[in-house]
C-alpha positions as CSV (number, residue, x, y, z in Angstrom):
1,X,-12.8,-6.2,17.3
2,X,-13.3,-9.9,16.5
3,X,-11.6,-12.0,13.8
4,X,-15.0,-12.3,12.2
5,X,-15.2,-8.6,11.6
6,X,-11.7,-8.4,10.1
7,X,-12.4,-11.3,7.7
8,X,-16.0,-10.3,6.8
9,X,-16.3,-9.6,3.1
10,X,-18.8,-9.3,0.3
11,X,-19.5,-11.9,-2.4
12,X,-18.2,-9.8,-5.3
13,X,-15.8,-11.8,-7.5
14,X,-14.4,-8.7,-9.2
15,X,-12.8,-7.6,-5.9
16,X,-10.1,-10.1,-6.9
17,X,-8.9,-7.6,-9.6
18,X,-8.4,-4.9,-7.0
19,X,-6.6,-7.3,-4.7
20,X,-4.3,-8.4,-7.5
21,X,-3.4,-4.8,-8.3
22,X,-2.8,-3.7,-4.7
23,X,-1.1,-7.0,-3.7
24,X,1.3,-7.2,-6.6
25,X,2.3,-3.5,-6.5
26,X,3.0,-3.4,-2.7
27,X,4.7,-6.8,-2.7
28,X,7.0,-5.8,-5.5
29,X,7.7,-2.4,-4.1
30,X,8.5,-3.9,-0.7
31,X,11.0,-6.3,-2.3
32,X,12.6,-3.5,-4.2
33,X,13.2,-1.5,-1.0
34,X,15.7,-4.3,-0.2
35,X,17.0,-5.0,-3.7
36,X,17.6,-1.3,-4.5
37,X,18.0,0.2,-1.0
38,X,19.8,3.3,-2.2
39,X,17.1,4.3,-4.7
40,X,14.0,2.8,-3.3
41,X,14.6,2.1,0.4
42,X,16.6,3.8,3.1
43,X,18.5,5.9,0.5
44,X,15.2,7.3,-0.8
45,X,13.9,8.0,2.7
46,X,17.1,9.8,3.6
47,X,16.9,11.9,0.4
48,X,13.4,13.1,1.2
49,X,14.3,13.9,4.8
50,X,12.6,11.1,6.7
51,X,13.8,10.4,10.2
52,X,15.8,7.2,10.8
53,X,15.9,6.1,7.2
54,X,18.1,3.1,8.0
55,X,15.2,1.8,10.1
56,X,12.3,3.2,8.2
57,X,13.4,1.8,4.8
58,X,13.4,-1.9,5.9
59,X,10.4,-1.4,8.1
60,X,8.3,0.0,5.3
61,X,9.6,-2.7,3.0
62,X,8.7,-5.5,5.3
63,X,5.3,-4.0,5.9
64,X,4.6,-3.7,2.2
65,X,5.8,-7.3,1.6
66,X,3.6,-8.8,4.4
67,X,0.5,-6.7,3.8
68,X,0.9,-7.0,0.0
69,X,1.1,-10.8,0.3
70,X,-1.9,-11.0,2.7
71,X,-4.0,-8.9,0.3
72,X,-2.8,-10.9,-2.7
73,X,-4.1,-14.2,-1.1
74,X,-7.1,-12.5,0.5
75,X,-6.2,-13.2,4.2
76,X,-7.1,-10.5,6.8
77,X,-7.6,-8.2,3.8
78,X,-9.2,-5.4,5.8
79,X,-6.5,-5.5,8.5
80,X,-3.7,-5.6,5.9
81,X,-5.1,-2.5,4.1
82,X,-4.7,-0.2,7.1
83,X,-0.9,0.0,7.1
84,X,-0.8,0.4,3.3
85,X,-3.3,3.3,3.6
86,X,-0.9,4.9,6.1
87,X,2.1,4.3,3.9
88,X,0.3,6.0,0.9
89,X,-0.8,9.0,2.9
90,X,2.7,9.6,4.1
91,X,4.1,9.1,0.6
92,X,1.6,11.6,-0.8
93,X,2.3,14.1,2.0
94,X,6.1,13.8,1.9
95,X,6.8,13.4,-1.8
96,X,3.9,14.6,-3.8
97,X,2.5,17.7,-2.0
98,X,5.9,19.4,-2.2
99,X,5.7,19.2,-6.0
100,X,2.9,21.8,-5.9
101,X,5.5,24.5,-5.1
102,X,8.0,23.2,-7.6
103,X,6.0,22.2,-10.6
104,X,2.4,23.1,-9.9
105,X,-0.8,21.1,-9.7
106,X,-0.5,19.2,-13.0
107,X,3.0,17.9,-12.3
108,X,1.9,16.8,-8.8
109,X,-1.2,15.1,-10.2
110,X,0.8,13.3,-12.9
111,X,3.5,12.1,-10.5
112,X,1.0,11.0,-7.8
113,X,-1.4,9.0,-10.0
114,X,-0.1,5.6,-8.8
115,X,-0.1,6.8,-5.2
116,X,-3.7,7.9,-5.5
117,X,-4.7,4.6,-7.2
118,X,-3.1,2.5,-4.4
119,X,-4.6,4.7,-1.7
120,X,-8.1,4.5,-3.1
121,X,-7.9,0.8,-3.9
122,X,-6.6,0.1,-0.4
123,X,-9.5,2.1,1.1
124,X,-11.9,0.0,-1.1
125,X,-10.4,-3.2,0.3
126,X,-10.7,-1.8,3.9
127,X,-14.4,-1.2,3.2
128,X,-15.3,-4.3,1.2
129,X,-12.9,-7.0,2.3
130,X,-11.3,-9.6,0.1
131,X,-14.3,-10.6,-2.0
132,X,-15.5,-14.0,-3.2
133,X,-12.2,-15.5,-4.1
134,X,-10.4,-14.9,-0.8
135,X,-9.3,-16.9,2.2
136,X,-11.4,-14.4,4.2
137,X,-14.5,-15.6,2.4
138,X,-13.7,-19.2,3.3
139,X,-13.2,-18.3,7.0
């Protein structure tokens, strides 16, 4: 797939709002995986039973920082959305679906609201691109 396909985007200026939400949330969450590794990074991955948490914590953190930053500035927006979609699908599967057994549907829906928002906004960016105020648009 060509660079032109990955940087293609619509002319919608309001896409900037979605980019700001997704970019800031993932960038800050990625940084927190290093600042608070025991609670947000490798320690959290170990607690939920993920394999190789000492590798996975920093790996996910770096991915969130890089992709969050790319989305924030609107560079390779479609490409950057793909790993973030994967991260959110894994997060929902590993941390939110088990809540169905423990607390039921309402607890799961309440606890997963940010995850669903980030997933759907990332899918939006994959489909639409970075929008009018993006580096993608200038390319």
